[in-house]
PDB file of N, CA, C, O and CB in Angstrom:
ATOM      1  N   MET A   1     -94.335  25.741 -49.600  1.00  0.00           N
ATOM      2  CA  MET A   1     -93.187  26.341 -50.262  1.00  0.00           C
ATOM      3  C   MET A   1     -92.049  26.375 -49.248  1.00  0.00           C
ATOM      4  O   MET A   1     -92.253  26.672 -48.071  1.00  0.00           O
ATOM      5  CB  MET A   1     -93.518  27.779 -50.811  1.00  0.00           C
ATOM      6  N   ASN A   2     -90.859  26.069 -49.725  1.00  0.00           N
ATOM      7  CA  ASN A   2     -89.669  26.205 -48.902  1.00  0.00           C
ATOM      8  C   ASN A   2     -88.510  26.632 -49.808  1.00  0.00           C
ATOM      9  O   ASN A   2     -88.663  26.717 -51.027  1.00  0.00           O
ATOM     10  CB  ASN A   2     -89.343  24.868 -48.149  1.00  0.00           C
ATOM     11  N   PHE A   3     -87.372  26.893 -49.210  1.00  0.00           N
ATOM     12  CA  PHE A   3     -86.225  27.396 -49.967  1.00  0.00           C
ATOM     13  C   PHE A   3     -85.797  26.429 -51.058  1.00  0.00           C
ATOM     14  O   PHE A   3     -85.491  26.855 -52.171  1.00  0.00           O
ATOM     15  CB  PHE A   3     -85.058  27.665 -49.035  1.00  0.00           C
ATOM     16  N   THR A   4     -85.771  25.157 -50.764  1.00  0.00           N
ATOM     17  CA  THR A   4     -85.330  24.156 -51.747  1.00  0.00           C
ATOM     18  C   THR A   4     -86.254  24.130 -52.960  1.00  0.00           C
ATOM     19  O   THR A   4     -85.784  24.103 -54.097  1.00  0.00           O
ATOM     20  CB  THR A   4     -85.272  22.762 -51.104  1.00  0.00           C
ATOM     21  N   LYS A   5     -87.549  24.136 -52.726  1.00  0.00           N
ATOM     22  CA  LYS A   5     -88.508  24.136 -53.839  1.00  0.00           C
ATOM     23  C   LYS A   5     -88.365  25.406 -54.675  1.00  0.00           C
ATOM     24  O   LYS A   5     -88.404  25.363 -55.904  1.00  0.00           O
ATOM     25  CB  LYS A   5     -89.954  24.010 -53.311  1.00  0.00           C
ATOM     26  N   LEU A   6     -88.201  26.517 -53.999  1.00  0.00           N
ATOM     27  CA  LEU A   6     -88.063  27.790 -54.704  1.00  0.00           C
ATOM     28  C   LEU A   6     -86.806  27.812 -55.573  1.00  0.00           C
ATOM     29  O   LEU A   6     -86.849  28.269 -56.715  1.00  0.00           O
ATOM     30  CB  LEU A   6     -88.029  28.948 -53.705  1.00  0.00           C
ATOM     31  N   THR A   7     -85.703  27.327 -55.045  1.00  0.00           N
ATOM     32  CA  THR A   7     -84.459  27.342 -55.819  1.00  0.00           C
ATOM     33  C   THR A   7     -84.457  26.291 -56.924  1.00  0.00           C
ATOM     34  O   THR A   7     -83.688  26.408 -57.878  1.00  0.00           O
ATOM     35  CB  THR A   7     -83.269  27.118 -54.898  1.00  0.00           C
ATOM     36  N   ASN A   8     -85.297  25.275 -56.815  1.00  0.00           N
ATOM     37  CA  ASN A   8     -85.451  24.348 -57.934  1.00  0.00           C
ATOM     38  C   ASN A   8     -86.128  25.036 -59.115  1.00  0.00           C
ATOM     39  O   ASN A   8     -85.841  24.725 -60.271  1.00  0.00           O
ATOM     40  CB  ASN A   8     -86.260  23.113 -57.502  1.00  0.00           C
ATOM     41  N   ILE A   9     -87.014  25.959 -58.823  1.00  0.00           N
ATOM     42  CA  ILE A   9     -87.716  26.698 -59.874  1.00  0.00           C
ATOM     43  C   ILE A   9     -86.805  27.784 -60.455  1.00  0.00           C
ATOM     44  O   ILE A   9     -86.763  27.977 -61.670  1.00  0.00           O
ATOM     45  CB  ILE A   9     -89.022  27.326 -59.321  1.00  0.00           C
ATOM     46  N   PHE A  10     -86.089  28.479 -59.598  1.00  0.00           N
ATOM     47  CA  PHE A  10     -85.241  29.606 -60.012  1.00  0.00           C
ATOM     48  C   PHE A  10     -83.773  29.253 -59.788  1.00  0.00           C
ATOM     49  O   PHE A  10     -83.084  29.911 -59.008  1.00  0.00           O
ATOM     50  CB  PHE A  10     -85.616  30.901 -59.230  1.00  0.00           C
ATOM     51  N   LYS A  11     -83.303  28.231 -60.463  1.00  0.00           N
ATOM     52  CA  LYS A  11     -81.941  27.701 -60.254  1.00  0.00           C
ATOM     53  C   LYS A  11     -80.841  28.733 -60.475  1.00  0.00           C
ATOM     54  O   LYS A  11     -79.824  28.710 -59.780  1.00  0.00           O
ATOM     55  CB  LYS A  11     -81.705  26.533 -61.174  1.00  0.00           C
ATOM     56  N   ASN A  12     -81.029  29.625 -61.421  1.00  0.00           N
ATOM     57  CA  ASN A  12     -79.985  30.589 -61.763  1.00  0.00           C
ATOM     58  C   ASN A  12     -79.873  31.738 -60.762  1.00  0.00           C
ATOM     59  O   ASN A  12     -78.952  32.549 -60.856  1.00  0.00           O
ATOM     60  CB  ASN A  12     -80.243  31.145 -63.134  1.00  0.00           C
ATOM     61  N   HIS A  13     -80.793  31.816 -59.816  1.00  0.00           N
ATOM     62  CA  HIS A  13     -80.826  32.959 -58.900  1.00  0.00           C
ATOM     63  C   HIS A  13     -80.775  32.552 -57.430  1.00  0.00           C
ATOM     64  O   HIS A  13     -81.242  33.284 -56.557  1.00  0.00           O
ATOM     65  CB  HIS A  13     -82.068  33.773 -59.149  1.00  0.00           C
ATOM     66  N   LYS A  14     -80.213  31.393 -57.168  1.00  0.00           N
ATOM     67  CA  LYS A  14     -80.178  30.866 -55.805  1.00  0.00           C
ATOM     68  C   LYS A  14     -79.525  31.852 -54.824  1.00  0.00           C
ATOM     69  O   LYS A  14     -80.063  32.092 -53.743  1.00  0.00           O
ATOM     70  CB  LYS A  14     -79.426  29.534 -55.781  1.00  0.00           C
ATOM     71  N   ALA A  15     -78.391  32.413 -55.187  1.00  0.00           N
ATOM     72  CA  ALA A  15     -77.675  33.335 -54.290  1.00  0.00           C
ATOM     73  C   ALA A  15     -78.495  34.598 -54.022  1.00  0.00           C
ATOM     74  O   ALA A  15     -78.568  35.066 -52.886  1.00  0.00           O
ATOM     75  CB  ALA A  15     -76.307  33.716 -54.893  1.00  0.00           C
ATOM     76  N   HIS A  16     -79.114  35.150 -55.078  1.00  0.00           N
ATOM     77  CA  HIS A  16     -79.954  36.345 -54.906  1.00  0.00           C
ATOM     78  C   HIS A  16     -81.140  36.052 -53.977  1.00  0.00           C
ATOM     79  O   HIS A  16     -81.479  36.857 -53.110  1.00  0.00           O
ATOM     80  CB  HIS A  16     -80.466  36.847 -56.281  1.00  0.00           C
ATOM     81  N   LEU A  17     -81.751  34.900 -54.175  1.00  0.00           N
ATOM     82  CA  LEU A  17     -82.904  34.545 -53.351  1.00  0.00           C
ATOM     83  C   LEU A  17     -82.503  34.324 -51.900  1.00  0.00           C
ATOM     84  O   LEU A  17     -83.219  34.737 -50.988  1.00  0.00           O
ATOM     85  CB  LEU A  17     -83.583  33.294 -53.899  1.00  0.00           C
ATOM     86  N   LYS A  18     -81.370  33.681 -51.682  1.00  0.00           N
ATOM     87  CA  LYS A  18     -80.910  33.470 -50.311  1.00  0.00           C
ATOM     88  C   LYS A  18     -80.658  34.805 -49.615  1.00  0.00           C
ATOM     89  O   LYS A  18     -81.037  34.984 -48.457  1.00  0.00           O
ATOM     90  CB  LYS A  18     -79.633  32.614 -50.297  1.00  0.00           C
ATOM     91  N   ASP A  19     -80.021  35.740 -50.316  1.00  0.00           N
ATOM     92  CA  ASP A  19     -79.781  37.068 -49.742  1.00  0.00           C
ATOM     93  C   ASP A  19     -81.098  37.761 -49.402  1.00  0.00           C
ATOM     94  O   ASP A  19     -81.244  38.332 -48.321  1.00  0.00           O
ATOM     95  CB  ASP A  19     -78.963  37.935 -50.716  1.00  0.00           C
ATOM     96  N   TYR A  20     -82.051  37.710 -50.324  1.00  0.00           N
ATOM     97  CA  TYR A  20     -83.352  38.352 -50.110  1.00  0.00           C
ATOM     98  C   TYR A  20     -84.064  37.729 -48.905  1.00  0.00           C
ATOM     99  O   TYR A  20     -84.614  38.443 -48.066  1.00  0.00           O
ATOM    100  CB  TYR A  20     -84.235  38.229 -51.378  1.00  0.00           C
ATOM    101  N   ILE A  21     -84.051  36.415 -48.828  1.00  0.00           N
ATOM    102  CA  ILE A  21     -84.714  35.716 -47.726  1.00  0.00           C
ATOM    103  C   ILE A  21     -84.048  36.066 -46.393  1.00  0.00           C
ATOM    104  O   ILE A  21     -84.735  36.300 -45.398  1.00  0.00           O
ATOM    105  CB  ILE A  21     -84.683  34.188 -47.957  1.00  0.00           C
ATOM    106  N   ASP A  22     -82.731  36.100 -46.371  1.00  0.00           N
ATOM    107  CA  ASP A  22     -82.008  36.442 -45.141  1.00  0.00           C
ATOM    108  C   ASP A  22     -82.268  37.879 -44.710  1.00  0.00           C
ATOM    109  O   ASP A  22     -82.506  38.139 -43.531  1.00  0.00           O
ATOM    110  CB  ASP A  22     -80.512  36.228 -45.334  1.00  0.00           C
ATOM    111  N   LYS A  23     -82.226  38.809 -45.653  1.00  0.00           N
ATOM    112  CA  LYS A  23     -82.420  40.226 -45.327  1.00  0.00           C
ATOM    113  C   LYS A  23     -83.858  40.526 -44.925  1.00  0.00           C
ATOM    114  O   LYS A  23     -84.105  41.380 -44.073  1.00  0.00           O
ATOM    115  CB  LYS A  23     -82.027  41.096 -46.513  1.00  0.00           C
ATOM    116  N   SER A  24     -84.806  39.822 -45.540  1.00  0.00           N
ATOM    117  CA  SER A  24     -86.225  40.098 -45.299  1.00  0.00           C
ATOM    118  C   SER A  24     -86.830  39.212 -44.218  1.00  0.00           C
ATOM    119  O   SER A  24     -87.994  39.385 -43.857  1.00  0.00           O
ATOM    120  CB  SER A  24     -87.001  39.925 -46.577  1.00  0.00           C
ATOM    121  N   ALA A  25     -86.059  38.275 -43.704  1.00  0.00           N
ATOM    122  CA  ALA A  25     -86.539  37.342 -42.673  1.00  0.00           C
ATOM    123  C   ALA A  25     -87.874  36.720 -43.093  1.00  0.00           C
ATOM    124  O   ALA A  25     -88.870  36.799 -42.374  1.00  0.00           O
ATOM    125  CB  ALA A  25     -86.690  38.066 -41.309  1.00  0.00           C
ATOM    126  N   ILE A  26     -87.863  36.106 -44.266  1.00  0.00           N
ATOM    127  CA  ILE A  26     -89.077  35.520 -44.839  1.00  0.00           C
ATOM    128  C   ILE A  26     -89.576  34.375 -43.967  1.00  0.00           C
ATOM    129  O   ILE A  26     -88.820  33.486 -43.575  1.00  0.00           O
ATOM    130  CB  ILE A  26     -88.817  35.023 -46.274  1.00  0.00           C
ATOM    131  N   ASP A  27     -90.873  34.427 -43.679  1.00  0.00           N
ATOM    132  CA  ASP A  27     -91.555  33.348 -42.969  1.00  0.00           C
ATOM    133  C   ASP A  27     -92.311  32.544 -44.033  1.00  0.00           C
ATOM    134  O   ASP A  27     -93.274  33.040 -44.618  1.00  0.00           O
ATOM    135  CB  ASP A  27     -92.534  33.905 -41.835  1.00  0.00           C
ATOM    136  N   PHE A  28     -91.879  31.320 -44.280  1.00  0.00           N
ATOM    137  CA  PHE A  28     -92.480  30.501 -45.337  1.00  0.00           C
ATOM    138  C   PHE A  28     -93.898  30.054 -45.012  1.00  0.00           C
ATOM    139  O   PHE A  28     -94.537  29.396 -45.833  1.00  0.00           O
ATOM    140  CB  PHE A  28     -91.624  29.291 -45.594  1.00  0.00           C
ATOM    141  N   ASN A  29     -94.399  30.395 -43.835  1.00  0.00           N
ATOM    142  CA  ASN A  29     -95.788  30.116 -43.478  1.00  0.00           C
ATOM    143  C   ASN A  29     -96.689  31.329 -43.701  1.00  0.00           C
ATOM    144  O   ASN A  29     -97.905  31.241 -43.529  1.00  0.00           O
ATOM    145  CB  ASN A  29     -95.872  29.670 -42.026  1.00  0.00           C
ATOM    146  N   ASP A  30     -96.102  32.450 -44.080  1.00  0.00           N
ATOM    147  CA  ASP A  30     -96.849  33.689 -44.314  1.00  0.00           C
ATOM    148  C   ASP A  30     -97.086  33.858 -45.817  1.00  0.00           C
ATOM    149  O   ASP A  30     -96.153  34.114 -46.579  1.00  0.00           O
ATOM    150  CB  ASP A  30     -96.084  34.923 -43.731  1.00  0.00           C
ATOM    151  N   THR A  31     -98.326  33.714 -46.223  1.00  0.00           N
ATOM    152  CA  THR A  31     -98.678  33.750 -47.642  1.00  0.00           C
ATOM    153  C   THR A  31     -98.260  35.050 -48.308  1.00  0.00           C
ATOM    154  O   THR A  31     -97.742  35.026 -49.424  1.00  0.00           O
ATOM    155  CB  THR A  31    -100.165  33.549 -47.813  1.00  0.00           C
ATOM    156  N   GLN A  32     -98.470  36.175 -47.657  1.00  0.00           N
ATOM    157  CA  GLN A  32     -98.120  37.472 -48.247  1.00  0.00           C
ATOM    158  C   GLN A  32     -96.615  37.573 -48.474  1.00  0.00           C
ATOM    159  O   GLN A  32     -96.183  38.092 -49.503  1.00  0.00           O
ATOM    160  CB  GLN A  32     -98.598  38.624 -47.342  1.00  0.00           C
ATOM    161  N   GLN A  33     -95.823  37.095 -47.547  1.00  0.00           N
ATOM    162  CA  GLN A  33     -94.371  37.127 -47.716  1.00  0.00           C
ATOM    163  C   GLN A  33     -93.930  36.217 -48.858  1.00  0.00           C
ATOM    164  O   GLN A  33     -92.983  36.541 -49.574  1.00  0.00           O
ATOM    165  CB  GLN A  33     -93.674  36.714 -46.418  1.00  0.00           C
ATOM    166  N   ILE A  34     -94.601  35.092 -49.033  1.00  0.00           N
ATOM    167  CA  ILE A  34     -94.276  34.190 -50.143  1.00  0.00           C
ATOM    168  C   ILE A  34     -94.619  34.840 -51.474  1.00  0.00           C
ATOM    169  O   ILE A  34     -93.866  34.710 -52.439  1.00  0.00           O
ATOM    170  CB  ILE A  34     -95.025  32.852 -49.998  1.00  0.00           C
ATOM    171  N   VAL A  35     -95.745  35.537 -51.534  1.00  0.00           N
ATOM    172  CA  VAL A  35     -96.117  36.263 -52.762  1.00  0.00           C
ATOM    173  C   VAL A  35     -95.057  37.301 -53.095  1.00  0.00           C
ATOM    174  O   VAL A  35     -94.641  37.411 -54.248  1.00  0.00           O
ATOM    175  CB  VAL A  35     -97.504  36.945 -52.607  1.00  0.00           C
ATOM    176  N   GLU A  36     -94.616  38.059 -52.108  1.00  0.00           N
ATOM    177  CA  GLU A  36     -93.587  39.072 -52.325  1.00  0.00           C
ATOM    178  C   GLU A  36     -92.274  38.435 -52.766  1.00  0.00           C
ATOM    179  O   GLU A  36     -91.585  38.966 -53.638  1.00  0.00           O
ATOM    180  CB  GLU A  36     -93.372  39.894 -51.053  1.00  0.00           C
ATOM    181  N   LEU A  37     -91.933  37.318 -52.176  1.00  0.00           N
ATOM    182  CA  LEU A  37     -90.716  36.591 -52.549  1.00  0.00           C
ATOM    183  C   LEU A  37     -90.816  36.102 -53.996  1.00  0.00           C
ATOM    184  O   LEU A  37     -89.860  36.232 -54.760  1.00  0.00           O
ATOM    185  CB  LEU A  37     -90.478  35.395 -51.590  1.00  0.00           C
ATOM    186  N   CYS A  38     -91.944  35.553 -54.365  1.00  0.00           N
ATOM    187  CA  CYS A  38     -92.133  35.083 -55.746  1.00  0.00           C
ATOM    188  C   CYS A  38     -92.078  36.240 -56.734  1.00  0.00           C
ATOM    189  O   CYS A  38     -91.487  36.115 -57.807  1.00  0.00           O
ATOM    190  CB  CYS A  38     -93.470  34.343 -55.884  1.00  0.00           C
ATOM    191  N   ASN A  39     -92.685  37.355 -56.380  1.00  0.00           N
ATOM    192  CA  ASN A  39     -92.610  38.534 -57.250  1.00  0.00           C
ATOM    193  C   ASN A  39     -91.165  38.974 -57.446  1.00  0.00           C
ATOM    194  O   ASN A  39     -90.760  39.326 -58.554  1.00  0.00           O
ATOM    195  CB  ASN A  39     -93.437  39.689 -56.666  1.00  0.00           C
ATOM    196  N   TYR A  40     -90.396  38.952 -56.369  1.00  0.00           N
ATOM    197  CA  TYR A  40     -88.980  39.301 -56.472  1.00  0.00           C
ATOM    198  C   TYR A  40     -88.255  38.297 -57.383  1.00  0.00           C
ATOM    199  O   TYR A  40     -87.468  38.696 -58.242  1.00  0.00           O
ATOM    200  CB  TYR A  40     -88.322  39.335 -55.062  1.00  0.00           C
ATOM    201  N   ALA A  41     -88.515  37.020 -57.198  1.00  0.00           N
ATOM    202  CA  ALA A  41     -87.856  35.978 -57.998  1.00  0.00           C
ATOM    203  C   ALA A  41     -88.196  36.153 -59.477  1.00  0.00           C
ATOM    204  O   ALA A  41     -87.318  36.038 -60.332  1.00  0.00           O
ATOM    205  CB  ALA A  41     -88.277  34.565 -57.513  1.00  0.00           C
ATOM    206  N   PHE A  42     -89.454  36.427 -59.781  1.00  0.00           N
ATOM    207  CA  PHE A  42     -89.846  36.638 -61.179  1.00  0.00           C
ATOM    208  C   PHE A  42     -89.195  37.891 -61.757  1.00  0.00           C
ATOM    209  O   PHE A  42     -88.915  37.950 -62.954  1.00  0.00           O
ATOM    210  CB  PHE A  42     -91.371  36.742 -61.294  1.00  0.00           C
ATOM    211  N   SER A  43     -88.958  38.879 -60.922  1.00  0.00           N
ATOM    212  CA  SER A  43     -88.321  40.116 -61.434  1.00  0.00           C
ATOM    213  C   SER A  43     -86.865  39.880 -61.815  1.00  0.00           C
ATOM    214  O   SER A  43     -86.293  40.672 -62.564  1.00  0.00           O
ATOM    215  CB  SER A  43     -88.401  41.239 -60.381  1.00  0.00           C
ATOM    216  N   LEU A  44     -86.258  38.811 -61.317  1.00  0.00           N
ATOM    217  CA  LEU A  44     -84.868  38.481 -61.651  1.00  0.00           C
ATOM    218  C   LEU A  44     -84.739  37.843 -63.025  1.00  0.00           C
ATOM    219  O   LEU A  44     -83.662  37.856 -63.621  1.00  0.00           O
ATOM    220  CB  LEU A  44     -84.288  37.551 -60.604  1.00  0.00           C
ATOM    221  N   GLU A  45     -85.822  37.290 -63.525  1.00  0.00           N
ATOM    222  CA  GLU A  45     -85.792  36.573 -64.814  1.00  0.00           C
ATOM    223  C   GLU A  45     -85.562  37.513 -65.967  1.00  0.00           C
ATOM    224  O   GLU A  45     -85.509  37.078 -67.118  1.00  0.00           O
ATOM    225  CB  GLU A  45     -87.087  35.809 -65.035  1.00  0.00           C
TER     226      GLU A  45
END
């Protein structure tokens, strides 16, 4: 998973996701952080 793949899935929320990733310092190699990021992305829908 990376930012580009994530924003392809959640195209309408790219700015929100970028802010969340920047504020939370998401490590795309950390499974738990990716789960939390996905949960946040789904909550935007």
